[in-house]
N, C-alpha and C positions, 0 to 999 in steps of 0.2 A: 281204528280200522276194523274193530270187531273180531279180531283173531282170538282163538282159544276161549270164546264165550261158553263153549260147551263144558269147560272145566270150571265148575261153580266156585270152588275155593280159590281165590286170587293168588294166594301164596303157592299153590300147586302149579300155576301157569309158568311156562318157561320165560325167563327174563332175557334181556338184551344179550348178556354175555353167554348164556346157554345157547341161544340161537346162533350167535356169532361163532361159538366154539364148534358146534356141529357143522356149520357151513365150512369152516376151515378144515375140519377133519374130512368131510366129504370131498372138498376140492382136492385135497392132497391124495385121497384114495383114487380119484379119477386122473389127476394130472401126473401123479408119481414124480413130482419135481418139487422138493421141499423149498428150494430157493424161490421158485415161482409162487408157491403158496405164501411164503413169507412176505414177498413183495405185494401181493394182492391184499394181504391182511394189514399192510402198512406197519409191519414189525421191523425194528432195527436190528434184531438178531434172531438166529434160529432157535435159541432157547425159549423165547416167548412163544413162537409158533408151535414148538414141541409141547409146551405147557398146555396150549389151547387144544391140541390134538389128543391129549391123554384121556383114557377112560371111556371112549365111545364104543369099544368092541362089545360091551355088555348089552347094548341096545338091540332090540329086535326090529328087523326091517318090516315095514308095513307098506301097503300100497299108498300112493299119493292121494291126497284128498283135494277137493275142489274148493277154492276160496273165492267168494264173490265180494266185491267191494261196493 
């Protein structure tokens, strides 16, 4: 897909679980419904959803970028 090609060192690029984790965190921030977030993430218990949501408060918000495929 050509995503994150601007990050030259491959190991510095976000992986699947990092992208999934931030998506779960952002969905929960907008929905404010942990059970809904859990269901959308296809988790069987809230503990796993909470695990994925941890640690994102430290990230700085930046404007969205344009992705062309």
